[in-house]
N, CA, C and O atoms as a Maestro MAE file, in Angstrom:
{
 s_m_m2io_version
 :::
 2.0.0
}

f_m_ct {
 s_m_title
 :::
 protein
 m_atom[340] {
  # First column is atom index #
  i_m_mmod_type
  r_m_x_coord
  r_m_y_coord
  r_m_z_coord
  i_m_residue_number
  s_m_chain_name
  s_m_pdb_residue_name
  s_m_pdb_atom_name
  i_m_atomic_number
  :::
  1 25 0.819 -1.190 0.000 1 A "MET " " N  " 7
  2 3 0.000 0.000 0.000 1 A "MET " " CA " 6
  3 2 0.867 1.260 0.000 1 A "MET " " C  " 6
  4 15 0.547 2.243 -0.668 1 A "MET " " O  " 8
  5 25 1.981 1.221 0.764 2 A "LYS " " N  " 7
  6 3 2.876 2.373 0.811 2 A "LYS " " CA " 6
  7 2 3.491 2.633 -0.561 2 A "LYS " " C  " 6
  8 15 3.688 3.784 -0.949 2 A "LYS " " O  " 8
  9 25 3.793 1.563 -1.292 3 A "ARG " " N  " 7
  10 3 4.386 1.727 -2.621 3 A "ARG " " CA " 6
  11 2 3.401 2.403 -3.573 3 A "ARG " " C  " 6
  12 15 3.788 3.268 -4.360 3 A "ARG " " O  " 8
  13 25 2.140 2.012 -3.502 4 A "ILE " " N  " 7
  14 3 1.128 2.608 -4.370 4 A "ILE " " CA " 6
  15 2 0.971 4.087 -4.049 4 A "ILE " " C  " 6
  16 15 0.917 4.916 -4.958 4 A "ILE " " O  " 8
  17 25 0.897 4.426 -2.764 5 A "LEU " " N  " 7
  18 3 0.773 5.827 -2.364 5 A "LEU " " CA " 6
  19 2 2.008 6.631 -2.758 5 A "LEU " " C  " 6
  20 15 1.894 7.778 -3.191 5 A "LEU " " O  " 8
  21 25 3.177 6.035 -2.611 6 A "SER " " N  " 7
  22 3 4.407 6.724 -3.016 6 A "SER " " CA " 6
  23 2 4.432 6.962 -4.520 6 A "SER " " C  " 6
  24 15 4.836 8.032 -4.975 6 A "SER " " O  " 8
  25 25 4.003 5.971 -5.292 7 A "ALA " " N  " 7
  26 3 3.976 6.115 -6.749 7 A "ALA " " CA " 6
  27 2 2.983 7.192 -7.165 7 A "ALA " " C  " 6
  28 15 3.289 8.008 -8.034 7 A "ALA " " O  " 8
  29 25 1.802 7.208 -6.560 8 A "LEU " " N  " 7
  30 3 0.817 8.236 -6.875 8 A "LEU " " CA " 6
  31 2 1.331 9.631 -6.510 8 A "LEU " " C  " 6
  32 15 1.103 10.591 -7.245 8 A "LEU " " O  " 8
  33 25 2.019 9.739 -5.382 9 A "PHE " " N  " 7
  34 3 2.576 11.022 -4.979 9 A "PHE " " CA " 6
  35 2 3.622 11.500 -5.986 9 A "PHE " " C  " 6
  36 15 3.632 12.673 -6.359 9 A "PHE " " O  " 8
  37 25 4.497 10.600 -6.426 10 A "LEU " " N  " 7
  38 3 5.528 10.978 -7.391 10 A "LEU " " CA " 6
  39 2 4.924 11.367 -8.736 10 A "LEU " " C  " 6
  40 15 5.404 12.296 -9.387 10 A "LEU " " O  " 8
  41 25 3.873 10.661 -9.155 11 A "ILE " " N  " 7
  42 3 3.213 11.011 -10.415 11 A "ILE " " CA " 6
  43 2 2.580 12.389 -10.325 11 A "ILE " " C  " 6
  44 15 2.718 13.193 -11.247 11 A "ILE " " O  " 8
  45 25 1.888 12.674 -9.227 12 A "SER " " N  " 7
  46 3 1.258 13.988 -9.077 12 A "SER " " CA " 6
  47 2 2.298 15.086 -8.955 12 A "SER " " C  " 6
  48 15 2.086 16.194 -9.449 12 A "SER " " O  " 8
  49 25 3.407 14.802 -8.312 13 A "LEU " " N  " 7
  50 3 4.478 15.787 -8.171 13 A "LEU " " CA " 6
  51 2 5.117 16.096 -9.516 13 A "LEU " " C  " 6
  52 15 5.480 17.245 -9.769 13 A "LEU " " O  " 8
  53 25 5.265 15.102 -10.385 14 A "SER " " N  " 7
  54 3 5.842 15.351 -11.705 14 A "SER " " CA " 6
  55 2 4.909 16.198 -12.553 14 A "SER " " C  " 6
  56 15 5.379 17.000 -13.360 14 A "SER " " O  " 8
  57 25 3.602 16.044 -12.392 15 A "GLY " " N  " 7
  58 3 2.645 16.884 -13.113 15 A "GLY " " CA " 6
  59 2 2.727 18.332 -12.685 15 A "GLY " " C  " 6
  60 15 2.615 19.230 -13.519 15 A "GLY " " O  " 8
  61 25 2.920 18.574 -11.405 16 A "VAL " " N  " 7
  62 3 3.073 19.943 -10.899 16 A "VAL " " CA " 6
  63 2 4.366 20.551 -11.423 16 A "VAL " " C  " 6
  64 15 4.396 21.727 -11.785 16 A "VAL " " O  " 8
  65 25 5.426 19.765 -11.465 17 A "ALA " " N  " 7
  66 3 6.710 20.264 -11.970 17 A "ALA " " CA " 6
  67 2 6.611 20.601 -13.450 17 A "ALA " " C  " 6
  68 15 7.186 21.595 -13.893 17 A "ALA " " O  " 8
  69 25 5.898 19.798 -14.218 18 A "ALA " " N  " 7
  70 3 5.746 20.078 -15.649 18 A "ALA " " CA " 6
  71 2 4.937 21.350 -15.858 18 A "ALA " " C  " 6
  72 15 5.260 22.141 -16.744 18 A "ALA " " O  " 8
  73 25 3.905 21.564 -15.071 19 A "ALA " " N  " 7
  74 3 3.093 22.778 -15.202 19 A "ALA " " CA " 6
  75 2 3.892 24.007 -14.796 19 A "ALA " " C  " 6
  76 15 3.714 25.077 -15.378 19 A "ALA " " O  " 8
  77 25 4.759 23.873 -13.816 20 A "ALA " " N  " 7
  78 3 5.563 25.006 -13.368 20 A "ALA " " CA " 6
  79 2 6.654 25.353 -14.368 20 A "ALA " " C  " 6
  80 15 7.161 26.475 -14.363 20 A "ALA " " O  " 8
  81 25 7.028 24.396 -15.238 21 A "SER " " N  " 7
  82 3 8.103 24.664 -16.194 21 A "SER " " CA " 6
  83 2 7.636 25.526 -17.359 21 A "SER " " C  " 6
  84 15 8.474 26.068 -18.080 21 A "SER " " O  " 8
  85 25 6.322 25.674 -17.571 22 A "ILE " " N  " 7
  86 3 5.807 26.531 -18.639 22 A "ILE " " CA " 6
  87 2 6.022 27.971 -18.218 22 A "ILE " " C  " 6
  88 15 5.518 28.408 -17.183 22 A "ILE " " O  " 8
  89 25 6.781 28.716 -19.033 23 A "ASP " " N  " 7
  90 3 7.152 30.080 -18.684 23 A "ASP " " CA " 6
  91 2 6.317 31.069 -19.480 23 A "ASP " " C  " 6
  92 15 6.574 31.296 -20.662 23 A "ASP " " O  " 8
  93 25 5.315 31.658 -18.831 24 A "ASN " " N  " 7
  94 3 4.509 32.703 -19.448 24 A "ASN " " CA " 6
  95 2 4.780 34.051 -18.809 24 A "ASN " " C  " 6
  96 15 4.095 35.026 -19.120 24 A "ASN " " O  " 8
  97 25 5.764 34.130 -17.919 25 A "SER " " N  " 7
  98 3 5.996 35.358 -17.175 25 A "SER " " CA " 6
  99 2 6.767 36.401 -17.983 25 A "SER " " C  " 6
  100 15 6.618 37.598 -17.737 25 A "SER " " O  " 8
  101 25 7.581 35.973 -18.937 26 A "SER " " N  " 7
  102 3 8.356 36.933 -19.702 26 A "SER " " CA " 6
  103 2 7.499 37.523 -20.818 26 A "SER " " C  " 6
  104 15 6.580 36.876 -21.321 26 A "SER " " O  " 8
  105 25 7.811 38.746 -21.194 27 A "THR " " N  " 7
  106 3 7.075 39.416 -22.254 27 A "THR " " CA " 6
  107 2 7.489 38.826 -23.596 27 A "THR " " C  " 6
  108 15 8.670 38.851 -23.940 27 A "THR " " O  " 8
  109 25 6.536 38.297 -24.358 28 A "PRO " " N  " 7
  110 3 6.893 37.703 -25.645 28 A "PRO " " CA " 6
  111 2 7.234 38.772 -26.673 28 A "PRO " " C  " 6
  112 15 6.715 39.887 -26.617 28 A "PRO " " O  " 8
  113 25 8.105 38.427 -27.605 29 A "THR " " N  " 7
  114 3 8.444 39.349 -28.684 29 A "THR " " CA " 6
  115 2 7.346 39.302 -29.736 29 A "THR " " C  " 6
  116 15 6.660 38.291 -29.884 29 A "THR " " O  " 8
  117 25 7.185 40.391 -30.460 30 A "VAL " " N  " 7
  118 3 6.171 40.473 -31.498 30 A "VAL " " CA " 6
  119 2 6.707 39.822 -32.768 30 A "VAL " " C  " 6
  120 15 7.778 40.180 -33.259 30 A "VAL " " O  " 8
  121 25 5.952 38.867 -33.291 31 A "GLU " " N  " 7
  122 3 6.324 38.170 -34.517 31 A "GLU " " CA " 6
  123 2 5.446 38.691 -35.656 31 A "GLU " " C  " 6
  124 15 4.241 38.874 -35.477 31 A "GLU " " O  " 8
  125 25 6.037 38.928 -36.814 32 A "ASP " " N  " 7
  126 3 5.269 39.342 -37.986 32 A "ASP " " CA " 6
  127 2 4.745 38.109 -38.704 32 A "ASP " " C  " 6
  128 15 5.491 37.162 -38.955 32 A "ASP " " O  " 8
  129 25 3.460 38.125 -39.032 33 A "TYR " " N  " 7
  130 3 2.825 36.988 -39.704 33 A "TYR " " CA " 6
  131 2 3.237 36.917 -41.163 33 A "TYR " " C  " 6
  132 15 3.282 37.935 -41.855 33 A "TYR " " O  " 8
  133 25 3.536 35.715 -41.627 34 A "THR " " N  " 7
  134 3 3.720 35.401 -43.049 34 A "THR " " CA " 6
  135 2 2.868 34.167 -43.330 34 A "THR " " C  " 6
  136 15 2.399 33.504 -42.405 34 A "THR " " O  " 8
  137 25 2.671 33.865 -44.613 35 A "TYR " " N  " 7
  138 3 1.865 32.704 -44.954 35 A "TYR " " CA " 6
  139 2 2.478 31.402 -44.462 35 A "TYR " " C  " 6
  140 15 1.762 30.415 -44.289 35 A "TYR " " O  " 8
  141 25 3.775 31.378 -44.235 36 A "SER " " N  " 7
  142 3 4.429 30.154 -43.769 36 A "SER " " CA " 6
  143 2 4.536 30.082 -42.243 36 A "SER " " C  " 6
  144 15 5.135 29.144 -41.717 36 A "SER " " O  " 8
  145 25 3.966 31.054 -41.525 37 A "THR " " N  " 7
  146 3 4.015 31.042 -40.064 37 A "THR " " CA " 6
  147 2 3.127 29.922 -39.534 37 A "THR " " C  " 6
  148 15 1.926 29.907 -39.806 37 A "THR " " O  " 8
  149 25 3.708 28.974 -38.773 38 A "PRO " " N  " 7
  150 3 2.872 27.908 -38.225 38 A "PRO " " CA " 6
  151 2 2.044 28.446 -37.050 38 A "PRO " " C  " 6
  152 15 2.590 29.055 -36.130 38 A "PRO " " O  " 8
  153 25 0.756 28.222 -37.086 39 A "LEU " " N  " 7
  154 3 -0.134 28.689 -36.023 39 A "LEU " " CA " 6
  155 2 -0.724 27.476 -35.311 39 A "LEU " " C  " 6
  156 15 -1.561 26.764 -35.865 39 A "LEU " " O  " 8
  157 25 -0.281 27.255 -34.091 40 A "HIS " " N  " 7
  158 3 -0.801 26.167 -33.262 40 A "HIS " " CA " 6
  159 2 -1.496 26.808 -32.073 40 A "HIS " " C  " 6
  160 15 -1.038 26.692 -30.937 40 A "HIS " " O  " 8
  161 25 -2.608 27.488 -32.344 41 A "ILE " " N  " 7
  162 3 -3.287 28.305 -31.339 41 A "ILE " " CA " 6
  163 2 -4.151 27.418 -30.453 41 A "ILE " " C  " 6
  164 15 -5.007 26.679 -30.939 41 A "ILE " " O  " 8
  165 25 -3.915 27.503 -29.141 42 A "ALA " " N  " 7
  166 3 -4.756 26.803 -28.181 42 A "ALA " " CA " 6
  167 2 -5.781 27.758 -27.576 42 A "ALA " " C  " 6
  168 15 -6.924 27.375 -27.328 42 A "ALA " " O  " 8
  169 25 -5.361 29.018 -27.336 43 A "LYS " " N  " 7
  170 3 -6.264 29.988 -26.723 43 A "LYS " " CA " 6
  171 2 -5.844 31.391 -27.131 43 A "LYS " " C  " 6
  172 15 -4.671 31.747 -27.025 43 A "LYS " " O  " 8
  173 25 -6.801 32.189 -27.596 44 A "VAL " " N  " 7
  174 3 -6.535 33.592 -27.925 44 A "VAL " " CA " 6
  175 2 -6.766 34.421 -26.674 44 A "VAL " " C  " 6
  176 15 -7.822 34.328 -26.048 44 A "VAL " " O  " 8
  177 25 -5.773 35.237 -26.306 45 A "LEU " " N  " 7
  178 3 -5.872 36.070 -25.110 45 A "LEU " " CA " 6
  179 2 -6.359 37.476 -25.419 45 A "LEU " " C  " 6
  180 15 -7.134 38.042 -24.648 45 A "LEU " " O  " 8
  181 25 -5.916 38.053 -26.543 46 A "ASN " " N  " 7
  182 3 -6.255 39.435 -26.863 46 A "ASN " " CA " 6
  183 2 -6.066 39.667 -28.356 46 A "ASN " " C  " 6
  184 15 -5.173 39.100 -28.985 46 A "ASN " " O  " 8
  185 25 -6.944 40.528 -28.913 47 A "MET " " N  " 7
  186 3 -6.794 40.972 -30.300 47 A "MET " " CA " 6
  187 2 -7.019 42.480 -30.321 47 A "MET " " C  " 6
  188 15 -8.006 42.975 -29.777 47 A "MET " " O  " 8
  189 25 -6.096 43.209 -30.954 48 A "THR " " N  " 7
  190 3 -6.243 44.659 -31.032 48 A "THR " " CA " 6
  191 2 -7.181 45.023 -32.169 48 A "THR " " C  " 6
  192 15 -7.414 44.223 -33.075 48 A "THR " " O  " 8
  193 25 -7.717 46.235 -32.117 49 A "ARG " " N  " 7
  194 3 -8.627 46.741 -33.142 49 A "ARG " " CA " 6
  195 2 -7.905 47.778 -33.985 49 A "ARG " " C  " 6
  196 15 -6.926 48.387 -33.554 49 A "ARG " " O  " 8
  197 25 -8.414 47.965 -35.197 50 A "ASN " " N  " 7
  198 3 -7.960 49.026 -36.077 50 A "ASN " " CA " 6
  199 2 -9.195 49.865 -36.375 50 A "ASN " " C  " 6
  200 15 -10.034 49.470 -37.185 50 A "ASN " " O  " 8
  201 25 -9.313 51.021 -35.725 51 A "ASP " " N  " 7
  202 3 -10.523 51.824 -35.832 51 A "ASP " " CA " 6
  203 2 -10.577 52.677 -37.090 51 A "ASP " " C  " 6
  204 15 -11.571 53.367 -37.319 51 A "ASP " " O  " 8
  205 25 -9.550 52.648 -37.896 52 A "GLY " " N  " 7
  206 3 -9.562 53.417 -39.132 52 A "GLY " " CA " 6
  207 2 -10.271 52.666 -40.238 52 A "GLY " " C  " 6
  208 15 -10.856 51.606 -40.013 52 A "GLY " " O  " 8
  209 25 -10.212 53.226 -41.433 53 A "CYS " " N  " 7
  210 3 -10.754 52.557 -42.607 53 A "CYS " " CA " 6
  211 2 -9.576 52.316 -43.556 53 A "CYS " " C  " 6
  212 15 -8.894 53.259 -43.958 53 A "CYS " " O  " 8
  213 25 -9.346 51.074 -43.903 54 A "GLY " " N  " 7
  214 3 -8.217 50.721 -44.734 54 A "GLY " " CA " 6
  215 2 -7.325 49.750 -43.996 54 A "GLY " " C  " 6
  216 15 -7.540 49.474 -42.815 54 A "GLY " " O  " 8
  217 25 -6.322 49.228 -44.687 55 A "PRO " " N  " 7
  218 3 -5.455 48.236 -44.049 55 A "PRO " " CA " 6
  219 2 -4.582 48.862 -42.967 55 A "PRO " " C  " 6
  220 15 -4.156 50.012 -43.072 55 A "PRO " " O  " 8
  221 25 -4.334 48.085 -41.940 56 A "GLY " " N  " 7
  222 3 -3.482 48.533 -40.843 56 A "GLY " " CA " 6
  223 2 -3.026 47.350 -40.020 56 A "GLY " " C  " 6
  224 15 -3.530 46.237 -40.168 56 A "GLY " " O  " 8
  225 25 -2.076 47.603 -39.161 57 A "ALA " " N  " 7
  226 3 -1.507 46.535 -38.340 57 A "ALA " " CA " 6
  227 2 -2.417 46.219 -37.157 57 A "ALA " " C  " 6
  228 15 -2.990 47.114 -36.536 57 A "ALA " " O  " 8
  229 25 -2.533 44.947 -36.865 58 A "ARG " " N  " 7
  230 3 -3.233 44.454 -35.684 58 A "ARG " " CA " 6
  231 2 -2.322 43.458 -34.993 58 A "ARG " " C  " 6
  232 15 -1.381 42.943 -35.596 58 A "ARG " " O  " 8
  233 25 -2.602 43.188 -33.735 59 A "GLU " " N  " 7
  234 3 -1.828 42.199 -32.996 59 A "GLU " " CA " 6
  235 2 -2.761 41.229 -32.291 59 A "GLU " " C  " 6
  236 15 -3.807 41.615 -31.768 59 A "GLU " " O  " 8
  237 25 -2.362 39.962 -32.288 60 A "MET " " N  " 7
  238 3 -3.096 38.928 -31.582 60 A "MET " " CA " 6
  239 2 -2.147 38.267 -30.591 60 A "MET " " C  " 6
  240 15 -1.068 37.808 -30.965 60 A "MET " " O  " 8
  241 25 -2.553 38.222 -29.336 61 A "THR " " N  " 7
  242 3 -1.796 37.532 -28.305 61 A "THR " " CA " 6
  243 2 -2.480 36.196 -28.058 61 A "THR " " C  " 6
  244 15 -3.683 36.143 -27.803 61 A "THR " " O  " 8
  245 25 -1.700 35.109 -28.135 62 A "TYR " " N  " 7
  246 3 -2.284 33.786 -27.962 62 A "TYR " " CA " 6
  247 2 -1.309 32.849 -27.267 62 A "TYR " " C  " 6
  248 15 -0.110 33.112 -27.185 62 A "TYR " " O  " 8
  249 25 -1.856 31.754 -26.772 63 A "ILE " " N  " 7
  250 3 -1.067 30.677 -26.182 63 A "ILE " " CA " 6
  251 2 -1.110 29.509 -27.160 63 A "ILE " " C  " 6
  252 15 -2.183 29.102 -27.605 63 A "ILE " " O  " 8
  253 25 0.062 28.972 -27.491 64 A "ASP " " N  " 7
  254 3 0.095 27.849 -28.426 64 A "ASP " " CA " 6
  255 2 -0.146 26.525 -27.699 64 A "ASP " " C  " 6
  256 15 -0.328 26.506 -26.482 64 A "ASP " " O  " 8
  257 25 -0.147 25.438 -28.435 65 A "THR " " N  " 7
  258 3 -0.450 24.131 -27.862 65 A "THR " " CA " 6
  259 2 0.627 23.628 -26.907 65 A "THR " " C  " 6
  260 15 0.400 22.660 -26.180 65 A "THR " " O  " 8
  261 25 1.795 24.270 -26.897 66 A "MET " " N  " 7
  262 3 2.863 23.895 -25.965 66 A "MET " " CA " 6
  263 2 2.855 24.764 -24.712 66 A "MET " " C  " 6
  264 15 3.666 24.554 -23.810 66 A "MET " " O  " 8
  265 25 1.939 25.747 -24.645 67 A "GLY " " N  " 7
  266 3 1.829 26.598 -23.465 67 A "GLY " " CA " 6
  267 2 2.646 27.873 -23.542 67 A "GLY " " C  " 6
  268 15 2.767 28.576 -22.538 67 A "GLY " " O  " 8
  269 25 3.210 28.197 -24.692 68 A "THR " " N  " 7
  270 3 4.026 29.392 -24.868 68 A "THR " " CA " 6
  271 2 3.150 30.536 -25.360 68 A "THR " " C  " 6
  272 15 2.299 30.341 -26.229 68 A "THR " " O  " 8
  273 25 3.354 31.730 -24.807 69 A "THR " " N  " 7
  274 3 2.598 32.902 -25.214 69 A "THR " " CA " 6
  275 2 3.289 33.576 -26.393 69 A "THR " " C  " 6
  276 15 4.507 33.754 -26.383 69 A "THR " " O  " 8
  277 25 2.515 33.950 -27.407 70 A "HIS " " N  " 7
  278 3 3.023 34.611 -28.605 70 A "HIS " " CA " 6
  279 2 2.223 35.881 -28.862 70 A "HIS " " C  " 6
  280 15 1.048 35.970 -28.506 70 A "HIS " " O  " 8
  281 25 2.876 36.866 -29.488 71 A "VAL " " N  " 7
  282 3 2.190 38.044 -29.996 71 A "VAL " " CA " 6
  283 2 2.460 38.085 -31.493 71 A "VAL " " C  " 6
  284 15 3.612 38.148 -31.923 71 A "VAL " " O  " 8
  285 25 1.391 38.048 -32.284 72 A "LEU " " N  " 7
  286 3 1.501 37.977 -33.732 72 A "LEU " " CA " 6
  287 2 0.956 39.260 -34.338 72 A "LEU " " C  " 6
  288 15 -0.183 39.640 -34.065 72 A "LEU " " O  " 8
  289 25 1.766 39.939 -35.168 73 A "ARG " " N  " 7
  290 3 1.342 41.149 -35.871 73 A "ARG " " CA " 6
  291 2 0.949 40.777 -37.287 73 A "ARG " " C  " 6
  292 15 1.678 40.065 -37.978 73 A "ARG " " O  " 8
  293 25 -0.234 41.272 -37.724 74 A "TYR " " N  " 7
  294 3 -0.725 40.972 -39.062 74 A "TYR " " CA " 6
  295 2 -1.467 42.184 -39.605 74 A "TYR " " C  " 6
  296 15 -1.780 43.107 -38.854 74 A "TYR " " O  " 8
  297 25 -1.750 42.188 -40.890 75 A "GLN " " N  " 7
  298 3 -2.451 43.284 -41.549 75 A "GLN " " CA " 6
  299 2 -3.920 42.908 -41.755 75 A "GLN " " C  " 6
  300 15 -4.239 41.780 -42.130 75 A "GLN " " O  " 8
  301 25 -4.813 43.881 -41.502 76 A "ALA " " N  " 7
  302 3 -6.249 43.665 -41.718 76 A "ALA " " CA " 6
  303 2 -6.908 45.011 -41.962 76 A "ALA " " C  " 6
  304 15 -6.379 46.050 -41.568 76 A "ALA " " O  " 8
  305 25 -8.066 44.989 -42.613 77 A "PHE " " N  " 7
  306 3 -8.810 46.219 -42.834 77 A "PHE " " CA " 6
  307 2 -9.413 46.694 -41.524 77 A "PHE " " C  " 6
  308 15 -9.730 45.899 -40.639 77 A "PHE " " O  " 8
  309 25 -9.563 48.012 -41.420 78 A "GLY " " N  " 7
  310 3 -10.115 48.611 -40.218 78 A "GLY " " CA " 6
  311 2 -11.567 48.265 -39.996 78 A "GLY " " C  " 6
  312 15 -12.286 47.931 -40.937 78 A "GLY " " O  " 8
  313 25 -11.999 48.344 -38.750 79 A "ASP " " N  " 7
  314 3 -13.361 48.016 -38.394 79 A "ASP " " CA " 6
  315 2 -14.358 49.059 -38.858 79 A "ASP " " C  " 6
  316 15 -15.545 48.748 -38.965 79 A "ASP " " O  " 8
  317 25 -13.929 50.293 -39.140 80 A "ASP " " N  " 7
  318 3 -14.839 51.335 -39.580 80 A "ASP " " CA " 6
  319 2 -15.175 51.234 -41.064 80 A "ASP " " C  " 6
  320 15 -15.991 52.012 -41.559 80 A "ASP " " O  " 8
  321 25 -14.568 50.301 -41.779 81 A "CYS " " N  " 7
  322 3 -14.844 50.129 -43.213 81 A "CYS " " CA " 6
  323 2 -16.068 49.266 -43.470 81 A "CYS " " C  " 6
  324 15 -16.555 49.215 -44.599 81 A "CYS " " O  " 8
  325 25 -16.565 48.600 -42.465 82 A "LEU " " N  " 7
  326 3 -17.690 47.699 -42.671 82 A "LEU " " CA " 6
  327 2 -18.918 48.484 -43.123 82 A "LEU " " C  " 6
  328 15 -19.268 49.496 -42.515 82 A "LEU " " O  " 8
  329 25 -19.563 48.027 -44.174 83 A "GLY " " N  " 7
  330 3 -20.765 48.660 -44.668 83 A "GLY " " CA " 6
  331 2 -20.520 49.833 -45.590 83 A "GLY " " C  " 6
  332 15 -21.477 50.454 -46.053 83 A "GLY " " O  " 8
  333 25 -19.268 50.158 -45.871 84 A "GLN " " N  " 7
  334 3 -18.968 51.270 -46.788 84 A "GLN " " CA " 6
  335 2 -18.642 50.713 -48.167 84 A "GLN " " C  " 6
  336 15 -18.044 49.644 -48.290 84 A "GLN " " O  " 8
  337 25 -19.039 51.441 -49.195 85 A "ASN " " N  " 7
  338 3 -18.753 51.002 -50.571 85 A "ASN " " CA " 6
  339 2 -17.669 51.834 -51.171 85 A "ASN " " C  " 6
  340 15 -17.289 51.616 -52.321 85 A "ASN " " O  " 8
  :::
 }
 m_bond[339] {
  # First column is bond index #
  i_m_from
  i_m_to
  i_m_order
  :::
  1 1 2 1
  2 2 3 1
  3 3 4 2
  4 3 5 1
  5 5 6 1
  6 6 7 1
  7 7 8 2
  8 7 9 1
  9 9 10 1
  10 10 11 1
  11 11 12 2
  12 11 13 1
  13 13 14 1
  14 14 15 1
  15 15 16 2
  16 15 17 1
  17 17 18 1
  18 18 19 1
  19 19 20 2
  20 19 21 1
  21 21 22 1
  22 22 23 1
  23 23 24 2
  24 23 25 1
  25 25 26 1
  26 26 27 1
  27 27 28 2
  28 27 29 1
  29 29 30 1
  30 30 31 1
  31 31 32 2
  32 31 33 1
  33 33 34 1
  34 34 35 1
  35 35 36 2
  36 35 37 1
  37 37 38 1
  38 38 39 1
  39 39 40 2
  40 39 41 1
  41 41 42 1
  42 42 43 1
  43 43 44 2
  44 43 45 1
  45 45 46 1
  46 46 47 1
  47 47 48 2
  48 47 49 1
  49 49 50 1
  50 50 51 1
  51 51 52 2
  52 51 53 1
  53 53 54 1
  54 54 55 1
  55 55 56 2
  56 55 57 1
  57 57 58 1
  58 58 59 1
  59 59 60 2
  60 59 61 1
  61 61 62 1
  62 62 63 1
  63 63 64 2
  64 63 65 1
  65 65 66 1
  66 66 67 1
  67 67 68 2
  68 67 69 1
  69 69 70 1
  70 70 71 1
  71 71 72 2
  72 71 73 1
  73 73 74 1
  74 74 75 1
  75 75 76 2
  76 75 77 1
  77 77 78 1
  78 78 79 1
  79 79 80 2
  80 79 81 1
  81 81 82 1
  82 82 83 1
  83 83 84 2
  84 83 85 1
  85 85 86 1
  86 86 87 1
  87 87 88 2
  88 87 89 1
  89 89 90 1
  90 90 91 1
  91 91 92 2
  92 91 93 1
  93 93 94 1
  94 94 95 1
  95 95 96 2
  96 95 97 1
  97 97 98 1
  98 98 99 1
  99 99 100 2
  100 99 101 1
  101 101 102 1
  102 102 103 1
  103 103 104 2
  104 103 105 1
  105 105 106 1
  106 106 107 1
  107 107 108 2
  108 107 109 1
  109 109 110 1
  110 110 111 1
  111 111 112 2
  112 111 113 1
  113 113 114 1
  114 114 115 1
  115 115 116 2
  116 115 117 1
  117 117 118 1
  118 118 119 1
  119 119 120 2
  120 119 121 1
  121 121 122 1
  122 122 123 1
  123 123 124 2
  124 123 125 1
  125 125 126 1
  126 126 127 1
  127 127 128 2
  128 127 129 1
  129 129 130 1
  130 130 131 1
  131 131 132 2
  132 131 133 1
  133 133 134 1
  134 134 135 1
  135 135 136 2
  136 135 137 1
  137 137 138 1
  138 138 139 1
  139 139 140 2
  140 139 141 1
  141 141 142 1
  142 142 143 1
  143 143 144 2
  144 143 145 1
  145 145 146 1
  146 146 147 1
  147 147 148 2
  148 147 149 1
  149 149 150 1
  150 150 151 1
  151 151 152 2
  152 151 153 1
  153 153 154 1
  154 154 155 1
  155 155 156 2
  156 155 157 1
  157 157 158 1
  158 158 159 1
  159 159 160 2
  160 159 161 1
  161 161 162 1
  162 162 163 1
  163 163 164 2
  164 163 165 1
  165 165 166 1
  166 166 167 1
  167 167 168 2
  168 167 169 1
  169 169 170 1
  170 170 171 1
  171 171 172 2
  172 171 173 1
  173 173 174 1
  174 174 175 1
  175 175 176 2
  176 175 177 1
  177 177 178 1
  178 178 179 1
  179 179 180 2
  180 179 181 1
  181 181 182 1
  182 182 183 1
  183 183 184 2
  184 183 185 1
  185 185 186 1
  186 186 187 1
  187 187 188 2
  188 187 189 1
  189 189 190 1
  190 190 191 1
  191 191 192 2
  192 191 193 1
  193 193 194 1
  194 194 195 1
  195 195 196 2
  196 195 197 1
  197 197 198 1
  198 198 199 1
  199 199 200 2
  200 199 201 1
  201 201 202 1
  202 202 203 1
  203 203 204 2
  204 203 205 1
  205 205 206 1
  206 206 207 1
  207 207 208 2
  208 207 209 1
  209 209 210 1
  210 210 211 1
  211 211 212 2
  212 211 213 1
  213 213 214 1
  214 214 215 1
  215 215 216 2
  216 215 217 1
  217 217 218 1
  218 218 219 1
  219 219 220 2
  220 219 221 1
  221 221 222 1
  222 222 223 1
  223 223 224 2
  224 223 225 1
  225 225 226 1
  226 226 227 1
  227 227 228 2
  228 227 229 1
  229 229 230 1
  230 230 231 1
  231 231 232 2
  232 231 233 1
  233 233 234 1
  234 234 235 1
  235 235 236 2
  236 235 237 1
  237 237 238 1
  238 238 239 1
  239 239 240 2
  240 239 241 1
  241 241 242 1
  242 242 243 1
  243 243 244 2
  244 243 245 1
  245 245 246 1
  246 246 247 1
  247 247 248 2
  248 247 249 1
  249 249 250 1
  250 250 251 1
  251 251 252 2
  252 251 253 1
  253 253 254 1
  254 254 255 1
  255 255 256 2
  256 255 257 1
  257 257 258 1
  258 258 259 1
  259 259 260 2
  260 259 261 1
  261 261 262 1
  262 262 263 1
  263 263 264 2
  264 263 265 1
  265 265 266 1
  266 266 267 1
  267 267 268 2
  268 267 269 1
  269 269 270 1
  270 270 271 1
  271 271 272 2
  272 271 273 1
  273 273 274 1
  274 274 275 1
  275 275 276 2
  276 275 277 1
  277 277 278 1
  278 278 279 1
  279 279 280 2
  280 279 281 1
  281 281 282 1
  282 282 283 1
  283 283 284 2
  284 283 285 1
  285 285 286 1
  286 286 287 1
  287 287 288 2
  288 287 289 1
  289 289 290 1
  290 290 291 1
  291 291 292 2
  292 291 293 1
  293 293 294 1
  294 294 295 1
  295 295 296 2
  296 295 297 1
  297 297 298 1
  298 298 299 1
  299 299 300 2
  300 299 301 1
  301 301 302 1
  302 302 303 1
  303 303 304 2
  304 303 305 1
  305 305 306 1
  306 306 307 1
  307 307 308 2
  308 307 309 1
  309 309 310 1
  310 310 311 1
  311 311 312 2
  312 311 313 1
  313 313 314 1
  314 314 315 1
  315 315 316 2
  316 315 317 1
  317 317 318 1
  318 318 319 1
  319 319 320 2
  320 319 321 1
  321 321 322 1
  322 322 323 1
  323 323 324 2
  324 323 325 1
  325 325 326 1
  326 326 327 1
  327 327 328 2
  328 327 329 1
  329 329 330 1
  330 330 331 1
  331 331 332 2
  332 331 333 1
  333 333 334 1
  334 334 335 1
  335 335 336 2
  336 335 337 1
  337 337 338 1
  338 338 339 1
  339 339 340 2
  :::
 }
}
């Protein structure tokens, strides 16, 4: 019984150590998007808006499937262009 409890304790402790090894505390660098940029998005944290009309830079902050935080800069039309001809 002691061996089973010891094994379960070690397994749970290794899971805590693996979760603690994910480093999201440092500020991520901004990456510019290209068509060849691999996107393994697990969760989107923030997306900036472009309140003008016409193309402009936007940024998306996300966490990838490995737990690393990324900031991706890309071009998109402004939100004020919707409905205009």
